[in-house]
Structure formats: structure tokens, C-alpha cells
N, C-alpha and C positions, 0 to 999 in steps of 0.2 A: 547383495542381490540388485539387479537392474530394475529401476521407478521405470512405473508404464508411464506414458506421457499426462494424462488425466492427472496421476498422483505430483506430478511433478508441475504441472498448472494450478493444482489445489494448494501446496507448498507455498508455493512463489504467491497467489492469490492472498493466502490466510499473511503471510512475510508483509505483502502491500497494505493489508487493510489495518496491521498493527503500526505499522511504519505513519499511516494516516492518524489514527488516534495520540501515538505519540508529540510526532509533530504537532498537532494541534496542541497538547495539554502544554509540550512547552515552549509555543508558542505565547500563551496566556501567562507563562512562570516567569519569562524570563524582563527584567528591566530594561534590558539594553531591544531600544528600536530597532536599529539594523539587524540583528540576532533573532529579534521576533521574526520580522519581517519576511528573514529568510526563511525562518522554521514554517511559516504559514504558505510560502510556496512553494515548500518543501511537499507539504502536507497534501496542497492541489495539485500536483505532480503525484505522488504515490496514489492518489485517492483514481485519477487518470488513468495510471496503471491498472490498479484493483480494477476499473471499469473495464479495460479492455481485456485480462485476465476472467472476469467474469463470465465477458460473452465466449470466449476462447472453450471455458471450462463447461459451458451448456452443451457445446457440441461433443463432449464424452459423457456427458450427466448418463448417458443409457447403456 
């Protein structure tokens, strides 16, 4: 079954949002500061991806 563009964007949006939550949670749980900062940065990057995907998704909501 071929996924429509809207479905693909939605799937990746949900993945990006989950990554944000996971990386934020992990950044608060690990003791190593370097790892915590890396996870925090990854959360921010995933947030930017989620934001862009949300903008794209709005085009296909109709």
C-alpha cells in the first residue's frame, strides 16, 4: 500500500515529537554532563524538525 504524502508527513511528525520527549527525558536522567548536553541538543534539533513537519502537515490537512 502506497502511503500518501500527508500520511508520511504525519508519521514522521509523530516520530520527531516522540524523539523530543525521549531526548529531553534522557538528558535529565543521565549523570554524564556531556551525554546530557548532547541529548538536550538532540531534543532541540528534533523540535526544529517537528516544527517544520507541522508546517508541512498543515498544507495537507484539507
